[in-house]
N, C-alpha and C positions, 0 to 999 in steps of 0.2 A: 528460168529455174537456175539456181546456183548449186552446182554440185560440190560436195565437200568430202575430203578424205581426212580422217581423224587418226591421231596417234597419241597413245598414252599408256604407260606400263602399269597403271593402276586400274584393274578391271572395273571397279565401282565407278570411278571417274569417267572412264571410257564409255561405259553403258549409260551413265547419267547424261553426259554431254550429247551422246548420239540420240537419246530419247528426246532431249530438249530441242535439238535442231530439227528432228523429224516432226515435231509438233508445229513447225512453221511451214506452211504450204509452199513457200518460195525456196525452201532449202531441201536439198536431196543428199543424204549421207550415202555415198557410194562405197566407202570403205571405212572400217573401224579396226585399227591395227594396234597391236600391243608392243611393237618395237619399231625402230627407225628403218631397219632393213625392209620390213614388210610394207611400210608406208611409201618408201622409195619405189618399190616394185609397183604399188598401186598407182602412184603418180605417173610412172612410165606407161602403164597399161591403160589407165582410165582418163588421164589428163583432166583431173578435176579443176573446177574454177579456183578453189581455195584448198590449201592443205593446212590443217591445224596441228602444230607440232609442240613438243616440249623440249627444253634444253637437255634434260636428263632422260635418256631412253637407252635400253639395251640395243645391241647391234650397232646401228649408227645413231649418234646423238643428233639433236636438232640442228646444230651448226654444220655437222657433216652432211646431213640431208640437204640443207640449204646450199652448201658448196657443190654438191652433186647436181642439184637443180640448175644452178648457175652455169656449171660446166657443160651441161646438156642443153642449155638454152630452153629450159622448160617454161611454158607459158602459164603454168600454175602459179598462183600467188600464195605467199606464205604468211601465216599468222602464228604467233607463239602464244600458247596458253600455259602459264607456268606458275608454280607456287613460289619459286625463288630463283633469282639469277644474280650473278655478280655484275658489276658495272662493265667489266670487260666483255662478258657474254652479251649483255644488252647492246653495247656499241658494235660488237662484231656482227650481231644479227642485222642491225640496221645497215652496216657497211656492206654486208653480203646480199642485201636486197629484201629483207623482211619488210612487209608492208603493214603489219599490225602486231601489237604486243598487248596482251591482257593478263592481268594477275588473277590467279584462281581465287584469291580472297575477295575479289569484287563480285557483284551479282552476275550470274551467267547470262542474263539478258544483255549485258554489255558485250559479251562475245558475239551474240547474234547481230547486234548493231555493227560491231567491228567487221564481221564477215561481209555484211551487206555493203559497207563503205569500201572495203578493199576490193570486193568483186566489181564495184562501180568504177574502179580505177583510181581511187584516192587512198590515202594512208590513215592509219589509226595508231599514231605514235604519241602518246600523251606527253606533253612537255614536262609535266611534273615528274615523269619517270625518266625520260631520255635526257632532258637538259640537266637534271640533277646528276645523272650518271656521268655525263660528259664533264661537268664541273668537278666532280670528285676525282675522276680519272686524270683530268688535267692537273689538279693539285698534286696527285700522287706522282705524276710524271715530273713535275717541277721539283718535288722533293728528291726523287731518285736521281735526277740529273745533277742537282746540287751536290748530293753526297758523292756521286761517282766522280764528279769533276774536281771537287775540293779536297778529297782525301787521297792519301797514298794507298797503294795496294794493301800494305800491311794494316793500315788504319781501317780500310774497308772490311778486312777480315775480322778485326776486333769488333767492329760495329755489328757484324752478323752474329758473332758469338755472344755479344751482349743481348741481342734480340732473342737468342736461344735460352737466355737466363743463366749463362755460365758465370761463375765467380772468377775473380782475378786468378786464383790458384788453378782453377780448371782451365782457364785460357792459357796459362803458362805451360801446363802439361800438353795441351793441344798443339800449341805453336812452338814449343821448345824455347820459350823466352823466360827471362827472370821476372819476378813479380815487380821489381822496380821499373823494368822496361815497359811492362804492360801499363803501369800507372802513368808513366810519361806519355805513352801513346794516348791513353784516355784523356789526359789533360789537354793534349794537343787537339784531339778530336772535339772536345767540348768547346775549345776556343774557336775552332774553325766553323762549326755548325751552329754555334750560338745557344747551346744548352748547358745546364749545370748539374744534371743528374742522370743516372742510368735509365730511369723510367722514361724520361723525355727522349733520350737517345734511342731506346728500344722502340718507342712509338714511331720515330722517324724511320728507323730501319725497317719496320713492318711496312710502312707506306712505300718505301723505295726498294723493297726486297728483291724483285726480279732484276732490276737494273744493277743492283749490287752484286747479285750472283753472277750475272753476265760479265761484269767488269772485274770480278775478283777471281773467278775460277772456283774449283771445288775445294773448299777449306776442310772438308771432312777427310780428304786424303792426307796421310801423314807425310808423304814424300813428294809427290808430283803436284804441281800447280799449273794446269794446262793453259790458263789465260795469262797469268803473270808469274813469272819464275822469281822466287825469292831466296836469297842466301843471307846468312848471318842474322843479326838482330835488328836490322833497320825496319 
């Protein structure tokens, strides 16, 4: 018998999944929880074979539950049943030990198969989902590293403001620069990153947004720049 703890903050989904699993004689739903905190308590108390989690839950989210399970060396295996997830969330789940991932858009019978496979000591991590997420994340990291390494701190600030949709005049007011200086910076940025318009630059900035933020500091503060201190118009 495979014991299962469920967690989902949508009552209809939680009830539907619980009823589906109970219709299979080899599956025993020992807990059906509406938040991450409750399912973590159930995992500690009941030690189910498998815990079915979602990334987005009140209390503790799915990744936080997974982190607690890892820290406490829980023997319960984790499966994610989710409607949506970012590439970072998918890869973080795998890195933290998730054994299965199923999208809610697929037939729920796939969840049953996943639970059985995971309970048997194997993984249910579809390459079409995980490999694609890894490839997209690797591409984003490549873009962000390129932007962070090839641009000056001031240029990275301007790239982030372009991504926000600010005009040259608005950037001038934000950074305290002349419009001519902003245009020169933009020209230099285009040359360095190999684009010729703001739309393409904004797309690159979105892809490398986190790395740019870390390497640039808080551009929304008018005076202090905690990561890179800037004076004058350079």
